[in-house]
N, C-alpha and C positions, 0 to 999 in steps of 0.2 A: 404444833400449829397454834398460833395465837387466837384467842377467843375474846370477844368483848366482855369487859368486866361489868358493864351496866347496860340495861336495855335502852335502846334509843327510842324516844317518844315518837308518836305519830306526827306531832307538830314539827319536830326537828327534821324528821325524814321528809315530810312534805315540803318544808322550806327549801331543802336541797333540790328537790325535784321540780321546783317552779320554773326553772330555766329550760327544761326540756319541752319544746313546743313543736307541734307538727307544722311544717312549712309547705306551702303550695309548690309543686314542681315548676321550674322555670320553663316557659314555653317561648318559642320563637315562630316567626312566619317564614315559610319557604318562599324564596324570591321567584322561583319558576312557576309554582302552582298556586301560591297565595294561601296555602293551608297552614293552620297552626299545628305545631308538633313539639315534642320534647327536644330540648337542645342536646347536641352531641349524641343523637340517636337516629338511626335510619327509620323511615316511615313509609308506609304503603300509600300510593296514590295512583288510581286508575290501573291497577294490576302491575304496578312498577314499584320496586323498592328504591327509594331515593335517599341519598346521603350527601350533604353539602351541595345540593343543587344538581347532582349528577345521578343518572340512572345506574344503579349497581346491579340490579337483577330484574328480569322480566318474568312474570308468571306465564308459564306455557299451558295451553289448554289442550287436553287430550281428546 
């Protein structure tokens, strides 16, 4: 197994890591309900699971 010959300094390590930034998730607005939600994800609205503007599942009450 290859091992590094020299220790990598903190400065050099941190320079490499500067490009990793947290990004805010992309949100969209549902056309039928007007609610903001994550894109390409189903979301709950009024006890209904909605995906791409269509009801996928309804929550049943016992």
